[in-house]
C-alpha positions as CSV (number, residue, x, y, z in Angstrom):
1,X,51.7,-1.7,-34.5
2,X,50.8,1.9,-33.6
3,X,47.4,1.5,-35.3
4,X,46.8,-1.8,-33.4
5,X,47.7,-0.2,-30.0
6,X,45.3,2.7,-30.7
7,X,42.6,0.2,-31.6
8,X,43.1,-1.7,-28.4
9,X,43.1,1.5,-26.4
10,X,39.8,2.6,-28.0
11,X,38.2,-0.8,-27.2
12,X,39.4,-0.6,-23.6
13,X,37.9,2.9,-23.1
14,X,34.6,1.9,-24.7
15,X,34.5,-1.2,-22.4
16,X,35.1,1.0,-19.3
17,X,32.4,3.4,-20.3
18,X,29.9,0.6,-20.8
19,X,30.8,-0.8,-17.4
20,X,30.3,2.5,-15.8
21,X,26.8,2.6,-17.4
22,X,26.0,-0.5,-15.5
23,X,25.7,-2.9,-18.4
24,X,26.7,-6.5,-17.7
25,X,29.7,-7.7,-19.7
26,X,32.0,-10.7,-19.2
27,X,34.6,-9.6,-16.8
28,X,33.1,-6.2,-16.3
29,X,32.2,-6.8,-12.6
30,X,29.3,-4.3,-12.6
31,X,25.6,-5.3,-12.7
32,X,22.5,-3.3,-13.3
33,X,20.6,-2.2,-10.3
34,X,17.4,-4.0,-9.6
35,X,14.3,-2.1,-10.8
36,X,10.8,-2.2,-9.3
37,X,9.2,-5.7,-9.1
38,X,6.6,-6.9,-11.6
39,X,3.3,-6.2,-10.0
40,X,0.6,-6.9,-12.7
41,X,-0.6,-10.2,-11.3
42,X,-0.5,-9.0,-7.7
43,X,-2.6,-5.9,-8.4
44,X,-5.0,-7.9,-10.5
45,X,-5.6,-10.5,-7.7
46,X,-5.8,-8.0,-4.8
47,X,-8.0,-5.4,-6.5
48,X,-11.1,-7.7,-6.2
49,X,-10.9,-7.3,-2.4
50,X,-10.8,-3.5,-2.3
51,X,-13.9,-1.4,-2.1
52,X,-15.0,2.2,-1.9
53,X,-16.6,3.4,1.3
54,X,-19.6,5.5,0.4
55,X,-22.4,7.5,2.0
56,X,-25.3,9.4,0.4
57,X,-22.8,12.0,-1.0
58,X,-20.6,9.4,-2.8
59,X,-17.3,7.6,-2.0
60,X,-15.5,9.0,1.0
61,X,-12.7,6.4,1.4
62,X,-11.5,2.9,0.7
63,X,-11.4,-0.4,2.5
64,X,-10.7,-4.1,2.1
65,X,-12.2,-7.4,3.1
66,X,-10.2,-9.7,5.4
67,X,-9.8,-13.2,4.0
68,X,-12.1,-15.8,5.5
69,X,-14.3,-13.3,7.3
70,X,-17.2,-10.9,6.7
71,X,-15.1,-8.1,8.2
72,X,-14.1,-5.0,6.3
73,X,-11.1,-2.9,7.4
74,X,-10.8,0.9,6.8
75,X,-9.6,4.0,8.5
76,X,-11.5,5.3,11.5
77,X,-11.5,8.9,10.2
78,X,-13.3,7.6,7.0
79,X,-16.1,6.2,9.2
80,X,-16.2,9.3,11.4
81,X,-16.7,11.6,8.3
82,X,-19.6,9.7,6.7
83,X,-23.1,11.0,6.8
84,X,-26.2,8.8,6.9
85,X,-25.8,5.1,5.9
86,X,-22.4,3.7,5.0
87,X,-21.9,1.3,2.1
88,X,-19.2,-0.8,0.5
89,X,-19.2,-0.3,-3.2
90,X,-17.4,-2.4,-5.9
91,X,-18.1,-2.0,-9.6
92,X,-21.9,-1.8,-9.8
93,X,-22.5,-3.6,-6.4
94,X,-23.3,-2.0,-3.1
95,X,-23.6,-3.5,0.4
96,X,-24.7,-1.9,3.7
97,X,-22.1,-2.0,6.5
98,X,-22.3,-2.4,10.2
99,X,-19.7,-0.7,12.4
100,X,-18.2,-3.1,14.9
101,X,-15.4,-1.2,16.6
102,X,-12.8,1.5,16.1
103,X,-9.2,2.2,17.2
104,X,-8.7,5.9,17.2
105,X,-5.0,5.7,18.2
106,X,-4.2,3.7,15.0
107,X,-7.0,5.3,12.9
108,X,-8.6,1.9,12.2
109,X,-12.2,0.7,12.0
110,X,-13.7,-2.8,11.7
111,X,-17.0,-3.2,9.9
112,X,-19.2,-6.1,9.0
113,X,-20.4,-7.0,5.5
114,X,-23.7,-8.8,4.8
115,X,-23.6,-12.5,4.3
116,X,-24.2,-12.2,0.5
117,X,-21.3,-9.9,-0.2
118,X,-19.4,-11.3,-3.1
119,X,-15.9,-10.0,-2.4
120,X,-12.5,-11.8,-2.3
121,X,-10.4,-11.3,0.8
122,X,-6.8,-10.3,1.7
123,X,-4.6,-12.0,4.2
124,X,-2.8,-10.0,6.9
125,X,0.9,-10.4,6.9
126,X,2.0,-12.8,9.6
127,X,5.4,-11.3,9.8
128,X,6.4,-8.6,12.3
129,X,9.6,-8.0,10.3
130,X,8.9,-4.9,8.3
131,X,12.0,-3.2,7.2
132,X,12.8,0.3,6.0
133,X,13.1,0.0,2.2
134,X,10.6,-2.9,1.8
135,X,8.4,-2.5,-1.3
136,X,4.7,-1.7,-0.8
137,X,1.8,-1.5,-3.1
138,X,-1.1,0.8,-2.1
139,X,-4.6,0.0,-3.4
140,X,-7.7,2.3,-3.1
141,X,-10.5,4.0,-4.8
142,X,-9.5,7.7,-4.8
143,X,-12.0,10.2,-6.2
144,X,-14.7,7.5,-6.4
145,X,-12.8,5.8,-9.2
146,X,-12.2,2.1,-9.8
147,X,-9.3,0.5,-7.9
148,X,-6.0,2.2,-8.5
149,X,-2.5,1.3,-7.4
150,X,0.6,3.3,-6.4
151,X,4.0,1.8,-5.5
152,X,6.7,2.9,-3.1
153,X,8.8,1.7,-0.2
154,X,8.6,1.8,3.6
155,X,10.4,5.1,4.2
156,X,10.5,4.9,8.0
157,X,9.2,2.5,10.7
158,X,7.0,3.3,13.7
159,X,8.5,5.8,16.1
160,X,10.6,7.6,13.5
161,X,8.1,10.4,13.2
162,X,7.2,11.9,16.6
163,X,5.3,15.0,15.7
164,X,2.4,15.2,15.6
165,X,2.0,12.4,18.2
166,X,-0.7,10.7,16.2
167,X,1.9,9.5,13.7
168,X,4.2,7.8,16.2
169,X,2.4,4.5,15.7
170,X,2.4,4.7,11.9
171,X,4.6,3.4,9.2
172,X,5.8,6.1,6.8
173,X,5.5,5.3,3.1
174,X,6.6,7.2,0.0
175,X,3.9,5.8,-2.4
176,X,1.4,8.4,-3.6
177,X,-1.8,8.7,-1.4
178,X,-4.7,10.5,-3.1
179,X,-8.0,11.8,-1.6
180,X,-10.1,8.7,-1.0
181,X,-7.2,6.3,-0.6
182,X,-7.6,6.3,3.2
183,X,-8.5,2.9,4.5
184,X,-7.0,1.0,1.6
185,X,-4.4,-1.7,2.0
186,X,-0.7,-1.4,1.8
187,X,0.6,-4.8,0.5
188,X,3.9,-6.6,0.5
189,X,5.2,-8.4,-2.6
190,X,3.3,-11.5,-1.6
191,X,0.0,-9.6,-1.7
192,X,-0.4,-9.6,2.1
193,X,-1.6,-6.6,4.0
194,X,1.3,-4.9,6.0
195,X,-0.6,-1.7,6.7
196,X,-3.8,0.3,6.3
197,X,-3.4,3.7,4.6
198,X,-4.4,6.5,7.0
199,X,-3.0,9.9,6.0
200,X,-0.8,12.0,3.9
201,X,0.8,15.3,4.7
202,X,-0.5,18.2,2.6
203,X,2.4,19.8,0.7
204,X,4.7,17.0,1.6
205,X,6.3,14.9,-1.1
206,X,6.4,11.2,-0.2
207,X,5.0,11.7,3.2
208,X,2.3,9.1,3.6
209,X,1.4,7.0,6.6
210,X,-0.2,3.7,7.4
211,X,-1.3,1.8,10.5
212,X,0.7,-1.5,10.7
213,X,-0.9,-4.9,10.3
214,X,-0.1,-5.7,13.9
215,X,-2.6,-3.0,15.0
216,X,-5.3,-4.6,12.7
217,X,-4.7,-8.0,14.4
218,X,-5.0,-6.4,17.8
219,X,-8.3,-4.8,16.8
220,X,-9.6,-8.1,15.4
221,X,-8.6,-9.9,18.5
222,X,-11.1,-7.8,20.5
223,X,-14.0,-8.9,18.4
224,X,-16.0,-11.8,19.9
């Protein structure tokens, strides 16, 4: 009987330790935490809509085509920094761009692609309900490379950051933002654009910012 009681006690301790580790067992009552979502298909689909913004020096930023239009969205500071002609580049293709308008307050720019541009397009999120903690996928062409992806969450909503004042209107993200990512899309898990990457804070870890999709819609609404 003594041996049997020790055996039962060992099994109980082992069961408790397994439960504490988060492994699901019958009657344990503890489940594993949800990990990051599967994003392979989303990234593959959305990448065909993302371009590099280039001038005569090379790629200076990123941008994306809006679905059903010839419009290309990017960051205003990318357009302001270019020299000479500005082009959208994707793989081995290159298209000249025409600047339509900018929104300096939200760091957004709207450009027009030529009619023969063979790019897919991304939908803007129709929802205004962006929550702290929502997953986001950032796409761009940093360092002039092909489309790359980083993943994170919405760290803070508009108004959480008040200094410098330019960031009051931005979403804060913790996904990595590399040089050349500016102007690329921040996507929700449905592949819709919830923001446009605008800046990161040098020396800050997880301090990236994006203009919200509502600001893009407001900019587009001004276009005749």
